[in-house]
N, C-alpha and C positions, 0 to 999 in steps of 0.2 A: 893779207887776211881774207879768208874766204867768207862770203856772206851766206848766212843761213836763210833758207827759204821757208816761209810759213804759208801753208795753204789754208785758204779760208773755206773752201768747199772740197770735200772728198767724196767722189762718186765710186761706190763699190756695191757688189751684190749684197742683198739682205742676208744677215746671218741666219735668221729664222724665217721660214716661209710664211708663218702666220702673223708676223709682225707688221704693224702699220705705224709709220712715223707721223704722229699727229702734229708734232712741231713743224715738220717739213711741209705737211699739207697746209698748215696755217701760214707758213712763210710764203707760200705760193697762192695765197688767197686772191691777190689781184689778178693773177692769170686765170684762176677759176672764174672770177667775175667776167673777164673778157670772153671766156668760152660760153658762159651763160648768155651774154649779149649776142655773141655770134650765132648761137642756136636760134635765138628769138628773131633776130633781124633777117638772117639768110633763109629761114624757113618759108617766108612768104614774100621774099624780095622778087620784084618784077612780076607780081601778080596783080590782077585787076581789082579784086576785092580785098586783098591783103588780110588783115586780122579778122575781117568779117567771116572768114572761113571757120574761125573758132566757134562761131554761133551756127553757121549753116550746116556744118558736118553733123553735130548732134541732132539738129532739127530734122534733117533729111533722114538720118538713121532711125530716129524715133518714128517718123512717118512710115518708113518701110516696115518697122516692127509692128505698127498698128495695123497695116494692111495684111501682112503675111501671118504673123503670130496671133494678133488679136482678132482680125477679120476672117481670114481663110481657115486658120487652124483652130480658132476659137479658144485659145488658152486663157484661163482665168487669171486675174491680177489681184486676188485677195480683196476685192471690193474697192480697190484704189483706181481712180481714172487712169486709163492707159497711158496718156502722155506723161503723167506724173510718175507712174510706176516704171516705165521704160527709161525715162530720163534719169531717175535716181540711180539705176544700175549702170546706165551707159556712161555717165560722166566720170564715175570713179573707176570703172573698168577701162575706159579710154586712157586715163592717166597711167594705169598699170601697164597696158599694152604698148603705149607710146614709149614709156621709159624702157620697157623690156626690149623692144625692137631697136631702139637707138643704142642702148648700152651693149647689146649683143653684137654690134658691128664696130666696137671701139678700136680694135687693133687694125682691122682691114681699112676702115675709112680714114684713119689717122696715121697710117704707116709712113707717109711722106714726112709728116711733122715729127713723128717719133724718131725717125732716122737721122734728123738734123740737129736736134737740140735736146738737152736733158731737162726734164721736170718730172715730178711724181706722176706716173701714168694713171694712177687711180683718180686723179683730178678730173679727167675727161668723163668717165662714166658718172661721177658724182655731179659734174656740171650738167649732164644730160637730165639727171633726175631732178635737179633744181630748176632748170629752165622750163621743164614741163609743168612745174607748179603754176606758172603764169597761165598756161592754157587751161589747166584744171580749174584755176580760180575763175576764169571767164565763163567756163561752162557751168561751174557751180552757181555763178550769179544768174545764169539763165534758168537753172533749176529753181532758184529762190523766187525769181519773178513768176514762173509758172505756178509755183507752190502758193504764192500770195494770191494769184488770180483764182485758183481753185478754192482757196480758203474763203475768199469773198463770196464765191458762188455757193459754198456750203458743202464741200466734200467731207468724207469721213476721216481724212488724214489728220494726224495730230502728232506734234513733237512731244517726246518724253525725255526723261533725264538721261537715257542712254545716248542721246545726241551729244552729250558732253564728252563722249569718247572719241569724237571726230578727229581731234589732233593725233591721238594715238593710232587711229585707223589709217590716217594718211602716212604716218611714219612707217607703219607696217607694210603698206602697199609699196612705199618707196624702197624699203629694205628688201622685200621679196623680189621686186623688179631688178634692183641692183645686184642682188645675189645671183639670181638666175642669169641675168644679163652678162655679168663678167665671167661666169662659168662657160656660157655658150660662146662668148667672144674669144676666150682662150682656146676653145676647141676648133673654132672656124679659122684660126690662123693657118692650120695645116690642112684641114678638110673643108673646103669652101662650100661643098654641096650641103653641108650641115646647116648653113644659113638658110637655104631654100626650104629644107625640111623643117627647120625651126619656125619659119614664118607660117608654114602650113599648120604646125602644131598649135601655134598661138590662136589661129582662127578656130580650130576645133576646141581649144581650151575654153573659149567663151561659152560654147554650148554645154560644156561640162560644169559651168558656173551658173547659178541662178540669176541671170541677167534678164532674160526675156520670159521667165516663168518663175513663180514662187517656189521655194524649197518644199513647201507643204504638198506640192503637186506630186512629188516622187515618194511620199510617205507610204510605206507598205508595199511598194513596187519591187518585185523580185525579177531580175533579169539574169538568165544563165546561172541561177543559184545564188546570186549576189544581191544583198540588200542595197538598193540604189540610194536610199536615204543615208546610210552609213558611208557608202562610197563617195557621195557628193560632199559630205562633211569632211572627209579626209583631204579634199582639195583645200590647200592652205588659204586660198583666196576666198572661199565660200564663207567662213565665219566673219571675215571683214565686211564683205558685201551685205550679208544678212543683218549684221549688227547695225550697219549704216542705215539700211532700209527700215529696220525696226525702230531705230532712234528718231528718224525724221518723218516716217510715215505712220508709225504705230501699227503697221500691218504684220500679219503672220505672228511668229513667236520668237522670242530671244533664243538664239541657238545655244546659249550656255557659256558660262565663264570658262569651263573646262576646255571647250573647243576654241575659244578665243585665246586662251593660254597656249593651246597646242599650236596655233598659227604663229604666235609670238616666238615661242621656242624654236619652231621650224625656221622662222626668219633668222634668228640668231645663229643657229647651226649652219644655215645656208650661207650667211655672210662670212663666217669663219672659213668654211670650205671654199667659198668663192675667192677670198683673199689669198688662201694658200695656193690655189690653182693659178690665180692671176699673177702672183709673185713668181711662181715657177716659170710661167710662160713668158713673162716680160724679159727674162734673162737672155732668151735666144730667139724671140719671135721674129726679129729682123732677118734671120737666116732662112725662115720658112714662109714668111708672108708674101 
């Protein structure tokens, strides 16, 4: 009598490029937790200050902004104290850029692991986005401390009900960074120099986002025939940053529900496109990486 074999796991290419197996991702949740711990522990392993860099980096960055943009360039901050204004934009932008840079290197940095064992590849970029939440939380606590200090002193900053949108804004930043990241990661498996170009673009992207200046500063400015105020709002990160600033500082003006919806829809389309490209790339990336 021949024994019939029953397979508990069948590994095969995805039938549809846009499909995401949620059950499979949940099944590997323990592995995702290990990736999150790995990212947190190894980032500052064998460093003198360790997690203190989470505080020092935004502090040093804000100080440089105060010297260059606030002091030398004399850029206004909508009546908000410079440390508070710069820190509010820096902490949320840093989360976006960190997720973006790490996620965009998914295939190249994990090629050795991907070539030895199977697991849902999408777990790695998702773990990157999750692990950076810890750093974001620490930097956000620094912002809260500075906010309380200035509130005691008596600055004009005031929290309004738009601050309740904060969880949604974090989800949008995570979604945007994940979408952009997995698309770039898929492209850099074959063309490595795109990683260098992309790192440069991320630095320029920050100056195209109202981090070190208020959005109101570009109102009515026309450059090469383009309305800079409209161009800036087309940046999908701008509505998120401005809504956060307006909610916690009460400075400037609410950019509008339409623009916030634009960023949200942009994020959804980007994630779908990213999953399609990611699924297509993971079938053969070991042949080119």
